[in-house]
C-alpha positions as CSV (number, residue, x, y, z in Angstrom):
1,M,-28.0,-8.3,122.2
2,I,-26.0,-7.6,119.0
3,S,-23.8,-5.2,120.5
4,D,-22.1,-8.0,123.0
5,P,-18.6,-8.4,121.7
6,D,-18.8,-12.2,122.7
7,I,-21.7,-13.2,121.3
8,S,-21.7,-16.7,119.3
9,D,-22.0,-17.4,115.5
10,L,-24.8,-19.4,116.7
11,S,-26.8,-16.5,117.9
12,L,-25.7,-14.2,115.4
13,V,-26.7,-16.6,112.6
14,R,-30.3,-17.1,114.2
15,C,-30.9,-13.2,114.6
16,A,-29.5,-12.7,111.1
17,Q,-31.9,-15.4,109.9
18,S,-34.9,-13.1,111.9
19,G,-33.9,-10.2,109.4
20,E,-31.3,-8.2,111.7
21,T,-29.3,-7.3,109.2
22,R,-26.7,-5.9,112.0
23,A,-26.0,-9.6,112.7
24,F,-24.8,-10.7,109.4
25,D,-22.5,-7.8,109.3
26,R,-21.0,-9.0,112.6
27,L,-20.5,-11.9,111.0
28,V,-18.8,-10.3,108.0
29,L,-16.5,-8.3,109.9
30,R,-15.5,-11.9,112.2
31,Y,-15.1,-13.8,109.0
32,R,-13.8,-11.7,106.3
33,P,-9.9,-11.8,107.2
34,R,-10.1,-15.9,107.3
35,V,-12.0,-15.9,103.7
36,V,-9.7,-13.4,102.3
37,E,-6.8,-15.6,103.0
38,L,-8.4,-18.4,102.0
39,A,-9.6,-17.0,98.6
40,M,-5.8,-16.1,98.4
41,R,-4.3,-19.4,98.5
42,Y,-6.4,-20.1,95.4
43,T,-6.0,-16.9,93.4
44,R,-2.6,-15.7,94.2
45,N,-4.0,-12.1,93.8
46,R,-5.5,-9.7,96.2
47,A,-7.9,-8.3,94.0
48,D,-9.3,-11.3,92.6
49,A,-9.3,-12.6,96.6
50,E,-11.3,-9.7,97.4
51,D,-13.7,-10.1,94.6
52,A,-14.2,-13.8,95.6
53,T,-14.9,-12.9,99.1
54,Q,-17.5,-9.9,98.1
55,E,-19.1,-13.0,96.3
56,A,-18.8,-15.5,99.0
57,F,-20.5,-13.2,101.8
58,I,-23.4,-12.0,98.6
59,R,-23.9,-15.4,98.2
60,A,-24.0,-16.4,102.3
61,Y,-26.6,-13.7,103.1
62,G,-28.8,-15.2,100.1
63,G,-28.5,-18.3,101.5
64,L,-28.7,-17.7,105.1
65,Q,-32.3,-18.8,105.3
66,H,-31.5,-22.3,104.2
67,F,-28.6,-22.7,106.5
68,R,-29.7,-25.1,108.9
69,L,-26.9,-24.7,111.8
70,E,-25.5,-28.8,110.8
71,S,-22.2,-27.5,110.9
72,T,-20.4,-24.7,112.2
73,F,-21.0,-21.3,110.6
74,Y,-17.7,-21.1,109.2
75,T,-17.3,-24.2,107.7
76,W,-20.6,-23.4,105.6
77,L,-19.2,-20.3,104.8
78,Y,-15.5,-22.0,104.0
79,R,-17.3,-24.2,101.5
80,I,-18.9,-21.5,99.9
81,A,-16.3,-19.3,99.7
82,S,-13.9,-22.0,98.1
83,N,-16.4,-22.7,95.4
84,C,-16.5,-18.6,94.7
85,A,-12.6,-18.8,94.2
86,R,-12.7,-21.9,92.5
87,S,-15.3,-20.2,89.9
88,L,-13.5,-16.9,89.4
89,L,-10.3,-19.3,89.1
90,K,-12.2,-20.8,86.2
91,A,-13.3,-17.7,84.5
92,R,-9.9,-15.9,84.8
93,A,-8.4,-19.1,83.5
94,R,-10.6,-19.0,80.3
95,D,-9.5,-15.3,79.5
96,L,-5.8,-16.2,80.1
97,P,-5.7,-20.1,78.9
98,S,-1.9,-20.3,79.5
99,D,-1.8,-19.2,83.0
100,T,-0.9,-21.8,85.9
101,V,-2.8,-21.5,88.8
102,D,-1.5,-22.9,92.2
103,F,-3.2,-23.3,95.7
104,A,-1.1,-20.7,98.0
105,D,0.0,-17.5,97.4
106,G,3.7,-17.1,98.0
107,D,2.8,-13.8,99.9
108,T,0.0,-14.7,102.0
109,V,0.7,-18.6,102.8
110,R,0.9,-19.1,106.3
111,R,4.7,-18.6,107.0
112,P,6.7,-18.1,110.1
113,T,6.3,-14.6,111.8
114,R,9.4,-14.9,113.9
115,L,12.0,-17.5,114.5
116,Q,12.3,-19.4,118.2
117,E,15.1,-18.3,120.1
118,V,18.1,-20.6,119.6
119,A,21.2,-20.4,121.4
120,T,23.9,-20.6,118.7
121,P,24.0,-19.6,114.8
122,E,24.3,-23.3,113.8
123,E,20.7,-24.0,115.3
124,L,19.4,-20.5,114.0
125,T,20.5,-21.8,110.6
126,R,18.6,-25.3,111.3
127,T,15.6,-23.2,112.3
128,D,15.6,-21.4,109.3
129,D,16.1,-24.3,107.1
130,I,13.1,-26.5,108.6
131,H,10.9,-22.8,107.9
132,G,12.1,-23.1,104.5
133,V,11.4,-26.5,103.9
134,V,7.9,-27.0,105.6
135,N,6.6,-23.6,103.6
136,A,8.3,-25.0,100.1
137,T,6.8,-28.6,100.3
138,L,3.7,-26.9,101.5
139,E,3.7,-24.7,98.2
140,G,4.7,-27.7,95.9
141,L,1.7,-30.2,97.1
142,S,-1.0,-30.4,95.1
143,K,-4.2,-28.5,95.7
144,E,-6.0,-31.2,97.3
145,Y,-3.5,-32.1,99.3
146,R,-2.7,-28.8,100.6
147,A,-6.3,-27.7,101.5
148,A,-6.5,-30.9,103.4
149,I,-3.2,-30.4,105.7
150,T,-4.0,-26.8,105.8
151,L,-7.3,-27.1,107.2
152,R,-6.2,-29.9,109.7
153,E,-3.2,-28.7,110.8
154,I,-3.1,-24.9,110.8
155,E,-6.9,-24.0,110.6
156,G,-7.5,-26.9,113.2
157,L,-11.1,-28.0,112.0
158,S,-11.9,-31.9,112.6
159,Y,-11.5,-34.4,109.8
160,K,-15.4,-34.4,109.5
161,D,-15.8,-30.8,109.4
162,I,-13.3,-30.6,106.3
163,A,-14.9,-33.5,104.9
164,S,-18.1,-31.1,104.8
165,A,-16.0,-28.2,103.7
166,M,-14.3,-29.9,100.8
167,S,-17.5,-32.1,99.9
168,I,-15.3,-35.4,100.0
169,P,-15.5,-38.3,102.7
170,V,-13.9,-38.5,105.7
171,G,-12.0,-41.7,104.7
172,T,-10.7,-39.0,101.5
173,V,-9.3,-36.6,104.3
174,R,-7.6,-38.5,106.3
175,S,-5.9,-40.2,103.5
176,R,-4.8,-36.8,102.3
177,V,-3.9,-35.4,105.5
178,F,-1.5,-38.6,105.9
179,R,0.2,-38.5,102.4
180,A,0.6,-34.7,102.8
181,R,2.1,-35.2,106.3
182,D,4.3,-38.3,104.9
183,I,5.4,-36.0,102.3
184,I,6.7,-33.1,104.5
185,D,8.3,-35.5,106.9
186,H,10.3,-37.0,103.9
187,Q,11.3,-33.5,102.7
188,L,12.2,-32.5,106.2
189,R,14.5,-35.0,107.1
190,R,16.7,-33.8,104.6
191,V,17.7,-31.3,107.0
192,Y,16.3,-31.9,110.3
193,D,16.2,-35.9,111.7
194,G,13.4,-35.4,113.7
195,G,11.2,-34.9,111.2
196,L,7.7,-33.5,111.5
197,G,7.7,-34.6,115.3
198,R,4.2,-35.2,116.3
199,H,3.8,-32.6,113.2
200,A,4.2,-29.7,115.3
201,A,6.8,-28.3,112.8
202,I,3.8,-27.8,110.4
203,R,2.1,-25.6,113.4
204,R,5.0,-23.9,114.3
205,T,6.3,-22.7,111.0
206,A,3.3,-22.2,108.7
207,R,1.8,-19.4,110.8
208,R,-0.8,-17.0,109.7
209,A,0.5,-14.0,107.9
210,D,-0.1,-11.0,109.6
């Protein structure tokens, strides 16, 4: 069963809980890139992100028997990885107290991989301006707002899963997402009258980096 490439997270978790180490290895392979990307948003450093990722999977493996499948595996793993990244940042801050840590890494934050085809140079310039404004505004948000809007609009998590991952009430998640959207919309209207337009601009411009 472990060799099935389409095996679900639930099946892999149950197999891993029963002692099949290959099942957990599959989960690591499946989610490691996303965990590294998540850690990069916190650490802004590849080496630190790799360290946080390794620690996250070590903790996940150690705590797997206590995972009661009340949320998705990724939501549970996300919370562990976030805690590991934050703990690493606190440790680094003690060593370098003057450093300022931001939530997203300029090299790895989701940004456009390609511009949509446009008919004129003017439209191309406007599209590029939109990309720049959305990405710059995302990077300028507080880490709480940026985490909420990223998980909702880019990762596609439900409000409930975001609340679970961030250990905050659902109402707080909704408030942060609403406020982040409002800030992005306000900035975007400086270059594009349509603003977010059902928030599609976030999804189009904040793509996952290859």
